[in-house]
N, C-alpha and C positions, 0 to 999 in steps of 0.2 A: 462357482460363479465364473463365467467366461471373462477373459481379459478385457474384452470390449465393454461388457456390462460394468465391470469394476472401474474402467476408465470413465465411463459415463457418470458413475456416482462421484468419482473424484473431481470431474469437471463441475458437477453440480455443487459440490462442497466448496469449490474454489471460485465460483462465478462472481460473487460479490467482490472478492479480493481482486480478481482480474479486471473487473469493471473499474474499480477504484484506481488501479495502476494504469489503466488504458487511457485516461484523459490527460491530454497535454498540460492543462493548467495544474492538475494534481501532481503530475510529474515535476513541473516547475517548483511547486511547493515542497515536494520531497527533496529535490536537489538543493533548494534554499536551506532546508532544515539539516541537510548533510554537510553544509559548509562548516569547516573546522572552527571558524570564528564564532559560530552560534550554537554548535551542536550540544554544548553543555548547559547553556543558559536558556535556549529556545528562542522563539520569536513571537512577537505579538501580532495580532491581525493587522494593525495599521502599518507595521514594518513590512509586511508581505505585500501590501497593496501595490507598492511601487515595483517590487521585484516581479510580480506576475501580471501586472497591468489589469487588475480587477478591482472592483469596488469592495468596500468592507463587507457588505452582505454576501457578495459572491465568494469572497475568501472564507467567510464563516460557514457558508454552505459546503464548500469543499472540505473544510476542517471537520464538519459534522460527518461527512461520508468517510473520510479517512479515519476518524475516531471510531466509527461504527465497525470497521473491519480490523480494528486493533493496531493500526499503523502509527497513530499519534495519540498523545495524551497531553495534559497540560498541568502546570503547577501555578499556584496563585501567589503573587507577591503584593500584599496590600490589596488594591483594587484591580491590579493588572494580571491578566492571564498570559502565561508564556507557554507556547506549544512546542513540543519536541517529538522526535521519533521514539517510539517505545522500543524496549529491548526484548519484548515478547516476540518470538519468532515462529509461533505455531503456524501462522498462515504462510510464511515464507517456506517453512519446512514442508507443509502440505503441497505447495507449488513445486518444490524441488522433487518431491516424491511423485507427483503427477507427471512431471516432465521425464523423470527416470523411467516410469512405467510406459509412457508413450514411446520413448526411445527403444525400450525392450520389445514392445510389440512390433515396432518398425523393423528392428533387427531380425526378429523371428520371421516376419513375413518376407523379408528380403531373402532369407535362406531357403524359402519354399519354392 
């Protein structure tokens, strides 16, 4: 398989993850979840509405997309859900591999 075809497949496998990362509101959610004050306990939807200036339904929608790509998960305490960043890094590793392969093709083409 040629390098470009391989890259095309890697882009296809990473596209949902890239879309999830590309939205500024989801980036704000990720940054809020990375805050050292909340990283271990997580945040509830209503705690994030002020941080990202979105309604509860909008935050829930973004959580659904981030959960679908494996970036966040939640734990329940009584009737409350606390969302946190997962430690599963398969998608991040796939993105790192993709970028490494893009750089390798660029370096190879530069030498030609």
